[in-house]
Each structure stands twice: as C-alpha cells, then as structure tokens.
N, CA and C atoms as a LAMMPS dump frame, in Angstrom:
ITEM: TIMESTEP
0
ITEM: NUMBER OF ATOMS
249
ITEM: BOX BOUNDS ff ff ff
-5.0000000000000000e+02 5.0000000000000000e+02
-5.0000000000000000e+02 5.0000000000000000e+02
-5.0000000000000000e+02 5.0000000000000000e+02
ITEM: ATOMS id mol type element x y z
1 1 1 N -310.112 86.592 -317.945
2 1 2 C -310.001 85.15 -318.065
3 1 3 C -310.872 85.797 -316.224
4 2 1 N -311.835 84.47 -315.671
5 2 2 C -312.021 84.901 -314.732
6 2 3 C -310.69 84.082 -313.359
7 3 1 N -311.027 84.353 -312.384
8 3 2 C -309.875 84.098 -311.574
9 3 3 C -310.662 82.725 -310.946
10 4 1 N -309.257 81.911 -310.951
11 4 2 C -309.84 80.511 -310.073
12 4 3 C -309.472 80.914 -308.594
13 5 1 N -309.855 81.727 -307.949
14 5 2 C -310.139 82.015 -305.976
15 5 3 C -309.891 80.516 -305.399
16 6 1 N -310.095 79.459 -305.506
17 6 2 C -309.58 78.374 -305.105
18 6 3 C -308.433 78.004 -304.974
19 7 1 N -307.537 77.845 -306.235
20 7 2 C -306.753 77.946 -306.531
21 7 3 C -305.763 78.506 -306.206
22 8 1 N -305.86 79.937 -306.041
23 8 2 C -305.038 81.007 -305.393
24 8 3 C -305.419 80.914 -303.979
25 9 1 N -306.682 80.236 -303.676
26 9 2 C -306.374 80.516 -302.031
27 9 3 C -305.145 78.913 -301.483
28 10 1 N -305.501 78.032 -302.045
29 10 2 C -304.397 77.016 -301.697
30 10 3 C -303.007 77.6 -302.073
31 11 1 N -302.739 77.772 -303.057
32 11 2 C -301.482 78.532 -302.924
33 11 3 C -300.854 79.577 -302.576
34 12 1 N -301.639 80.495 -302.022
35 12 2 C -301.441 81.286 -301.056
36 12 3 C -301.535 81.466 -299.299
37 13 1 N -301.826 79.44 -299.141
38 13 2 C -301.846 79.371 -298.047
39 13 3 C -301.01 78.392 -298.146
40 14 1 N -300.749 78.116 -298.976
41 14 2 C -298.974 76.973 -299.253
42 14 3 C -297.865 77.393 -299.133
43 15 1 N -298.611 79.132 -299.953
44 15 2 C -296.704 80.089 -300.025
45 15 3 C -296.112 80.44 -297.807
46 16 1 N -297.974 80.69 -297.361
47 16 2 C -297.404 81.072 -295.833
48 16 3 C -296.356 79.824 -295.036
49 17 1 N -297.45 78.645 -295.432
50 17 2 C -297.041 77.717 -294.423
51 17 3 C -295.562 77.735 -295.047
52 18 1 N -295.178 77.381 -296.229
53 18 2 C -293.977 76.722 -296.583
54 18 3 C -292.808 78.357 -295.58
55 19 1 N -293.067 79.148 -296.14
56 19 2 C -292.245 80.274 -295.207
57 19 3 C -292.293 80.565 -293.815
58 20 1 N -293.49 79.722 -293.602
59 20 2 C -293.338 80.311 -291.678
60 20 3 C -291.958 78.686 -291.543
61 21 1 N -291.792 77.838 -292.402
62 21 2 C -290.866 76.142 -292.12
63 21 3 C -289.761 77.159 -292.208
64 22 1 N -289.372 77.96 -293.927
65 22 2 C -288.031 78.558 -293.463
66 22 3 C -287.727 78.973 -292.813
67 23 1 N -288.432 79.89 -292.236
68 23 2 C -288.193 81.094 -291.391
69 23 3 C -288.013 80.358 -289.87
70 24 1 N -288 79.029 -289.569
71 24 2 C -288.084 78.103 -288.541
72 24 3 C -286.703 77.612 -288.631
73 25 1 N -286.454 77.193 -290.136
74 25 2 C -285.396 76.312 -290.323
75 25 3 C -284.033 77.451 -290.37
76 26 1 N -284.598 78.363 -290.798
77 26 2 C -283.127 80.07 -290.287
78 26 3 C -283.002 80.713 -289.209
79 27 1 N -284.059 80.112 -288.237
80 27 2 C -283.857 80.397 -287.266
81 27 3 C -283.059 79.588 -287.025
82 28 1 N -283.222 78.32 -286.549
83 28 2 C -282.427 77.283 -286.863
84 28 3 C -280.913 76.829 -286.367
85 29 1 N -280.431 77.355 -288.299
86 29 2 C -279.164 77.282 -288.755
87 29 3 C -278.295 78.121 -288.259
88 30 1 N -279.475 79.46 -287.817
89 30 2 C -278.502 80.66 -287.614
90 30 3 C -278.302 80.923 -285.735
91 31 1 N -278.229 80.052 -285.037
92 31 2 C -277.977 79.338 -283.771
93 31 3 C -278.826 79.178 -282.901
94 32 1 N -280.204 79.782 -282.97
95 32 2 C -281.187 79.639 -281.955
96 32 3 C -281.05 78.522 -281.213
97 33 1 N -281.862 77.726 -280.286
98 33 2 C -282.112 77.205 -279.906
99 33 3 C -282.641 76.167 -279.889
100 34 1 N -283.1 74.959 -281.013
101 34 2 C -283.812 74.189 -280.703
102 34 3 C -285.259 73.925 -280.112
103 35 1 N -284.692 73.627 -278.531
104 35 2 C -285.661 73.802 -277.628
105 35 3 C -285.719 74.977 -276.466
106 36 1 N -285.117 76.074 -277.167
107 36 2 C -285.524 77.406 -277.068
108 36 3 C -287.317 77.714 -276.993
109 37 1 N -287.568 79.421 -276.423
110 37 2 C -288.827 79.192 -276.215
111 37 3 C -289.059 80.084 -278.214
112 38 1 N -288.851 80.837 -278.828
113 38 2 C -288.39 81.236 -279.398
114 38 3 C -289.473 79.586 -280.698
115 39 1 N -288.387 78.459 -280.912
116 39 2 C -287.887 78.096 -281.916
117 39 3 C -289.579 76.797 -281.726
118 40 1 N -289.964 76.43 -279.929
119 40 2 C -290.991 75.733 -279.868
120 40 3 C -292.166 76.195 -280.169
121 41 1 N -291.846 77.983 -279.888
122 41 2 C -293.709 78.806 -280.515
123 41 3 C -293.746 78.667 -281.714
124 42 1 N -292.508 78.688 -282.371
125 42 2 C -292.485 79.154 -284.033
126 42 3 C -294.02 77.261 -284.556
127 43 1 N -293 75.89 -284.115
128 43 2 C -293.454 75.086 -284.32
129 43 3 C -295.075 75.097 -283.651
130 44 1 N -295.167 75.623 -283.051
131 44 2 C -296.687 75.5 -282.264
132 44 3 C -297.7 76.421 -283.367
133 45 1 N -297.697 77.755 -283.821
134 45 2 C -298.053 78.257 -285.014
135 45 3 C -298.197 77.707 -285.993
136 46 1 N -296.854 77.014 -286.383
137 46 2 C -296.772 76.11 -287.371
138 46 3 C -297.991 75.056 -287.361
139 47 1 N -297.795 74.115 -286.253
140 47 2 C -298.372 73.879 -286.293
141 47 3 C -300.462 73.886 -286.37
142 48 1 N -300.41 74.554 -285.62
143 48 2 C -302.2 75.488 -285.43
144 48 3 C -302.035 76.109 -287.204
145 49 1 N -301.6 76.73 -287.753
146 49 2 C -301.969 77.491 -289.141
147 49 3 C -302.184 76.274 -289.773
148 50 1 N -301.467 75.09 -289.801
149 50 2 C -301.49 74.095 -290.696
150 50 3 C -303.507 73.283 -290.8
151 51 1 N -303.186 73.308 -288.899
152 51 2 C -304.286 72.32 -288.462
153 51 3 C -305.463 73.146 -289.403
154 52 1 N -305.575 74.211 -289.123
155 52 2 C -306.549 75.722 -289.516
156 52 3 C -306.621 75.302 -291.266
157 53 1 N -305.204 75.608 -291.663
158 53 2 C -305.806 75.289 -293.617
159 53 3 C -306.301 73.987 -293.417
160 54 1 N -305.911 72.893 -293.129
161 54 2 C -306.299 71.337 -293.351
162 54 3 C -308.107 71.65 -292.873
163 55 1 N -308.43 71.739 -292.153
164 55 2 C -310.396 72.33 -291.638
165 55 3 C -310.213 73.073 -292.442
166 56 1 N -310.392 74.275 -292.706
167 56 2 C -310.664 74.878 -294.062
168 56 3 C -310.492 73.967 -295.655
169 57 1 N -309.561 74.051 -295.49
170 57 2 C -309.862 72.873 -296.768
171 57 3 C -310.438 71.742 -297.28
172 58 1 N -310.973 70.393 -295.779
173 58 2 C -312.052 70.184 -296.19
174 58 3 C -312.896 71.114 -296.186
175 59 1 N -314.02 71.509 -295.535
176 59 2 C -314.663 72.392 -295.421
177 59 3 C -315.036 73.169 -296.908
178 60 1 N -313.981 73.437 -298.173
179 60 2 C -313.922 73.699 -299.57
180 60 3 C -314.509 72.483 -300.516
181 61 1 N -313.702 71.377 -299.65
182 61 2 C -313.83 70.549 -300.745
183 61 3 C -315.666 69.94 -300.914
184 62 1 N -316.527 70.526 -299.515
185 62 2 C -317.415 70.128 -299.335
186 62 3 C -318.706 70.615 -300.381
187 63 1 N -318.301 72.052 -300.031
188 63 2 C -318.678 73.021 -301.062
189 63 3 C -318.862 73.095 -302.025
190 64 1 N -319.973 73.389 -302.583
191 64 2 C -320.568 73.489 -303.658
192 64 3 C -319.711 74.667 -304.906
193 65 1 N -318.997 74.3 -306.413
194 65 2 C -318.192 74.961 -306.496
195 65 3 C -318.267 76.663 -306.623
196 66 1 N -319.411 77.061 -306.418
197 66 2 C -319.664 78.713 -306.521
198 66 3 C -319.868 78.845 -305.422
199 67 1 N -319.785 78.669 -304.566
200 67 2 C -320.049 78.881 -302.87
201 67 3 C -318.346 78.866 -302.511
202 68 1 N -317.908 77.808 -303.209
203 68 2 C -316.459 77.726 -302.275
204 68 3 C -315.672 78.849 -303.369
205 69 1 N -315.376 79.098 -304.667
206 69 2 C -314.723 80.56 -305.018
207 69 3 C -315.11 81.485 -304.253
208 70 1 N -316.565 81.738 -303.829
209 70 2 C -316.912 83.04 -302.926
210 70 3 C -316.36 83.077 -301.642
211 71 1 N -316.503 81.862 -301.154
212 71 2 C -315.661 81.458 -299.581
213 71 3 C -314.417 82.03 -299.694
214 72 1 N -313.436 81.55 -300.839
215 72 2 C -311.688 81.58 -300.778
216 72 3 C -312.082 83.078 -301.248
217 73 1 N -312.473 83.809 -302.035
218 73 2 C -312.569 84.838 -302.333
219 73 3 C -312.498 85.919 -300.787
220 74 1 N -313.768 86.21 -300.777
221 74 2 C -313.774 87.037 -299.302
222 74 3 C -312.913 86.487 -298.415
223 75 1 N -311.854 85.151 -298.258
224 75 2 C -311.617 84.76 -297.248
225 75 3 C -310.073 85.775 -297.901
226 76 1 N -309.431 85.794 -299.181
227 76 2 C -308.494 86.067 -299.481
228 76 3 C -308.778 87.846 -299.268
229 77 1 N -309.558 88.069 -299.567
230 77 2 C -309.628 90.008 -299.239
231 77 3 C -309.625 90.542 -298.238
232 78 1 N -310.43 89.159 -296.689
233 78 2 C -310.129 89.81 -296.054
234 78 3 C -308.587 89.895 -295.164
235 79 1 N -308.017 88.784 -295.538
236 79 2 C -306.819 88.688 -294.922
237 79 3 C -305.835 89.595 -295.985
238 80 1 N -306.346 90.225 -296.878
239 80 2 C -305.514 91.606 -297.369
240 80 3 C -304.431 89.988 -298.465
241 81 1 N -304.781 89.119 -299.034
242 81 2 C -303.424 88.527 -299.591
243 81 3 C -304.114 89.33 -301.339
244 82 1 N -305.495 89.545 -301.475
245 82 2 C -305.88 90.393 -302.779
246 82 3 C -306.998 91.723 -302.135
247 83 1 N -306.275 93 -302.786
248 83 2 C -307.592 93.739 -302.908
249 83 3 C -308.587 94.123 -304.028
C-alpha cells in the first residue's frame, strides 16, 4: 500500500503541537511561574509553530495532489520524521 504523505505530515505536525501544549501545561502544573520567561517563551514558540503549520497547510491545499504528496514526503524526510 502506498503511503499518504499528506495525511502523515498533518498527523506529525498535529502531534508536535499537542506535545508542545502538553509540555506547557505540565510545566505550569509543576509550579512554573505562568508569567515567567520559560512559560512565555513556550507560548511564543507554540504560536510561531502553529502559524508556520497553518501557512504550510494552506500551501499544501493549493498544490496539485501529486506535488503536495512529494512536498510532504520531502519535509518529513528533512525533519527526520521518516527515514
């Protein structure tokens, strides 16, 4: 069966965002200052990552399906999500 690289790309990116959010929540629950540098930096990092994800998702939606599959495959390879 052929891989659906677009589906895998979305799943990978969504998983990363969820992990970032869970880590932030865990840090706050562990007693980190919600207004401290560490938490504020995590919030900025999550916002930037989500913003880039949304831009990339919009690009993928505009692409020809074959080109989108290839783009997602290359991105997954470059990031080390697949080998």
